[in-house]
C-alpha positions in Angstrom: 3.2 -5.0 -24.6 1.7 -6.5 -21.6 -2.0 -6.1 -20.6 -2.4 -3.2 -17.9 -5.4 -2.6 -16.0 -6.9 0.3 -14.0 -6.2 -1.2 -10.4 -2.5 -1.0 -11.1 -2.8 2.9 -11.0 -5.1 2.5 -7.8 -3.0 0.1 -5.7 0.6 0.7 -7.3 1.1 4.2 -7.5 4.2 6.0 -9.0 6.0 8.9 -7.1 7.6 11.9 -9.1 11.1 10.3 -8.5 9.8 7.1 -10.0 9.5 5.0 -6.8 6.7 2.7 -6.4 4.3 2.9 -3.6 2.0 0.2 -2.7 -1.6 1.0 -1.1 -3.0 -2.2 0.2 -6.4 -0.2 0.7 -7.9 3.0 0.0 -7.4 4.2 3.5 -3.7 3.5 3.6 -1.0 6.1 3.5 1.0 3.6 1.3 4.3 1.7 1.6 7.4 2.2 -0.3 8.2 -1.2 -1.8 11.8 -1.8 -0.6 11.6 -5.3 -2.3 9.6 -6.7 -5.2 9.2 -9.8 -3.1 7.2 -7.8 -0.8 4.7 -7.0 -3.7 4.6 -10.9 -4.6 4.2 -12.1 -1.1 1.2 -9.6 -0.6 -0.5 -10.7 -3.9 0.0 -14.3 -2.9 -1.0 -14.0 1.0 -2.7 -10.7 1.5 -6.3 -11.8 0.1 -5.7 -15.5 0.4 -8.2 -15.9 3.1 -11.1 -14.0 1.3 -10.3 -16.0 -1.8 -10.7 -19.3 0.0 -13.8 -18.2 1.8 -15.5 -16.8 -1.4 -14.5 -20.2 -3.3 -16.0 -22.3 -0.4 -19.2 -20.1 -0.4 -19.5 -20.5 -4.2 -19.0 -24.2 -3.9 -21.8 -24.5 -1.3 -24.1 -22.5 -3.5 -23.1 -24.6 -6.5 -23.7 -27.9 -4.7 -27.0 -26.4 -3.2 -25.6 -27.2 0.5 -27.0 -24.0 1.7 -30.4 -24.5 0.4 -30.2 -28.1 1.9 -29.1 -26.8 5.3 -32.0 -24.2 5.5 -34.6 -26.8 4.2 -33.5 -29.3 7.0 -33.8 -26.4 9.3 -30.0 -27.0 10.6 -29.3 -23.4 10.3 -31.5 -20.4 9.5 -30.9 -17.0 7.5 -29.7 -15.3 10.8 -27.2 -17.8 11.5 -25.9 -17.5 7.9 -25.6 -13.7 8.3 -23.6 -14.2 11.7 -21.3 -16.6 10.1 -20.9 -14.2 7.2 -20.1 -11.3 9.5 -17.4 -13.5 11.6 -15.8 -14.4 8.2 -15.7 -10.6 7.2 -14.3 -9.6 10.7 -11.7 -12.5 10.7 -10.6 -11.7 7.0 -10.0 -7.7 7.9 -8.0 -9.0 11.1 -6.0 -11.6 8.9 -5.4 -8.9 6.1 -4.1 -6.3 8.6 -1.8 -8.9 10.1 -0.5 -10.0 6.7 0.1 -6.5 5.5 1.9 -5.8 8.9 4.3 -8.8 8.4 5.2 -8.4 4.9 5.7 -4.7 5.0 7.4 -4.6 8.8 10.5 -3.1 7.4 9.1 -0.9 4.6 9.0 3.0 5.5 5.1 4.1 5.4 4.8 7.4 3.6 3.0 10.0 5.5 1.7 11.9 2.2 -1.4 10.8 0.5 -0.9 9.8 -3.1 -3.4 12.5 -4.2 -0.9 15.3 -3.1 2.0 13.2 -4.4 1.9 13.0 -7.9 -0.5 15.5 -9.9 -0.1 13.5 -13.3 -1.0 10.2 -11.9 -4.1 11.9 -10.1 -5.5 13.5 -13.0 -5.2 10.5 -15.2 -7.1 8.4 -12.6 -9.8 11.1 -12.2 -10.3 11.6 -15.9 -10.4 7.8 -16.5 -13.1 7.5 -13.8 -14.9 10.5 -14.8 -15.0 9.3 -18.4 -16.3 5.9 -17.3 -19.1 7.7 -15.2 -20.1 9.9 -18.5 -20.0 6.8 -20.7 -22.5 4.7 -18.2 -24.7 8.0 -18.0 -24.8 8.3 -21.8 -25.3 4.7 -22.4 -28.1 4.6 -20.0 -29.9 7.5 -21.5 -29.6 5.9 -25.0 -31.0 2.8 -23.8 -34.0 4.4 -22.1 -34.7 6.2 -25.4 -34.6 3.0 -27.2 -37.2 1.5 -24.8 -39.3 4.4 -25.1 -39.2 5.2 -28.9 -38.6 1.8 -30.6 -41.7 -0.4 -31.4 -40.4 -2.8 -34.1 -38.7 -5.8 -33.1 -36.0 -5.6 -35.7 -35.1 -2.0 -34.9 -34.9 -3.2 -31.1 -32.5 -6.0 -32.2 -30.4 -3.6 -34.2 -30.2 -1.1 -31.2 -28.9 -4.0 -29.1 -26.3 -5.0 -31.6 -25.3 -1.2 -31.8 -25.2 -1.0 -27.9 -22.8 -3.9 -27.8 -20.7 -2.6 -30.5 -20.3 0.8 -28.7 -19.3 -1.1 -25.3 -16.7 -2.9 -27.2 -15.2 0.0 -28.9 -15.3 2.0 -25.6 -13.6 -0.8 -23.6 -11.0 -1.3 -26.3 -10.1 2.6 -26.3 -10.0 2.6 -22.5 -7.7 -0.5 -22.4 -5.4 1.1 -24.9 -5.3 4.4 -22.9 -4.6 2.7 -19.5 -2.0 0.1 -21.2 0.0 3.0 -22.7 0.0 5.1 -19.6 0.9 2.2 -17.3 3.6 1.0 -19.6 5.2 4.5 -19.6 5.1 4.8 -15.9 6.8 1.2 -15.6 9.3 2.2 -18.0 10.4 5.2 -16.1 10.2 3.0 -12.8 12.4 0.3 -14.4 14.9 2.9 -15.7 15.1 4.4 -12.1 15.6 0.9 -10.6 18.2 -0.1 -13.2 20.4 3.0 -12.6 20.3 2.1 -8.9 21.1 -1.5 -9.7 24.2 -0.3 -11.9 25.2 1.9 -9.0 25.2 -0.9 -6.6 27.5 -2.8 -9.1 30.5 -0.3 -8.2 30.2 -2.0 -4.6 30.7 -5.5 -5.8 34.1 -7.3 -5.9 36.1 -7.6 -9.3 38.7 -9.7 -10.5 42.3 -8.0 -10.3 42.7 -7.6 -14.1 39.3 -6.1 -14.5 38.6 -2.4 -15.0 35.2 -1.9 -12.9 34.4 1.6 -14.3 34.5 0.2 -17.9 32.6 -2.7 -17.0 29.9 -0.4 -15.3 30.1 1.8 -18.5 29.4 -1.4 -20.7 26.3 -2.5 -18.5 24.9 1.1 -19.0 25.3 1.2 -22.7 22.9 -1.7 -23.5 20.3 -1.0 -20.6 17.9 1.2 -22.6 17.7 -1.4 -25.4 17.0 -4.2 -22.7 14.4 -1.9 -21.2 12.9 -1.1 -24.8 12.6 -4.9 -25.3 10.8 -5.4 -22.0 7.9 -2.9 -23.0 7.7 -4.7 -26.5 7.5 -8.1 -24.9 3.8 -8.9 -24.6 4.2 -11.2 -21.7 6.3 -8.9 -19.4 5.6 -8.1 -15.9 7.3 -5.5 -13.5 8.4 -8.3 -11.0 9.8 -10.4 -13.7 11.8 -7.5 -15.3 13.3 -6.5 -12.0 14.7 -10.1 -12.0 16.0 -9.8 -15.5 17.6 -6.5 -14.9 19.5 -8.0 -12.0 20.3 -11.2 -14.2 21.5 -9.0 -17.1 23.9 -6.8 -14.9 25.3 -9.9 -12.9 26.0 -11.9 -16.1 27.4 -9.1 -18.2 29.8 -8.4 -15.3 30.9 -12.0 -15.3 31.1 -12.1 -19.1 33.1 -8.9 -19.2 35.5 -10.0 -16.4 36.2 -13.0 -18.4 37.5 -10.8 -21.3 39.9 -9.3 -19.0 41.2 -12.6 -17.9 41.8 -13.7 -21.5 43.8 -10.5 -21.9 41.5 -9.2 -24.8 42.0 -5.5 -25.4 39.6 -3.3 -23.9 38.6 -1.6 -27.0 37.4 -4.8 -28.3 35.0 -5.7 -25.5 31.8 -4.0 -26.7 32.1 -5.6 -30.1 32.6 -9.2 -28.5 29.6 -8.4 -26.0 27.4 -7.4 -29.0 28.4 -10.6 -30.9 28.5 -13.3 -28.1 26.9 -12.1 -24.9 23.6 -10.1 -26.0 22.2 -12.8 -28.4 22.7 -15.6 -25.9 21.2 -13.6 -23.0 18.0 -15.2 -22.2 15.3 -13.3 -20.1 13.4 -15.0 -17.4 10.0 -14.3 -19.2 11.3 -15.4 -22.5 11.9 -18.8 -21.1 8.4 -19.1 -19.5 
């Protein structure tokens, strides 16, 4: 199982019909992802400007260049604020432009996510509420420790206890989010696989082939393939989209070859299980 994070529920949201909607920010109504390439491109380019600026700023602080510039009176504090403001403004314009370029062919949904999928909304609000409650209780506990504990060894024991409590809470939350997001992704991948197999019927098949039987064979092992993706620790949604397409394409070619060799149709599944499936390599299994 791959590690899942809370931001995935915030920015990649799942509608009731298992479609994925991408929200570049909290003020966006969201875009239906018509291609996984769009998501990859947005991750790659959408925040690149800010990432580069933050890295340069960090580098300047690390090398004490800002301190040197201030000391030499080459710049002052107000100049730095103006430069930072210009960078933020340029970053906002850049992000809006990149968003429009990448999602220019995607239909933008009008309905807010909060009205779109009650189950997801409840999970997000429960998780956020749980975190706020935990922080409140933790702050109260720390306050009591500071007020009541006088011996140093009890204070150290309290610190160790706080660290353990934080670790257990973090582990529990990660497990909940991991399980929930994996469930969402599984249903979304199932939805995608059904559409991909339906598109297979529009492909060209060899003259000897039985397209309906090939499609039926592709459907037969899809649940096992999806189950493998969920069990695979390094799986990512984008990779599994590619794996599904690869599986359907390669199985079609392999199944067509069985027809070309005049092998009886009732033997095809057995041969697929013995020869094709054990040799089918997923993309992320090779990485």
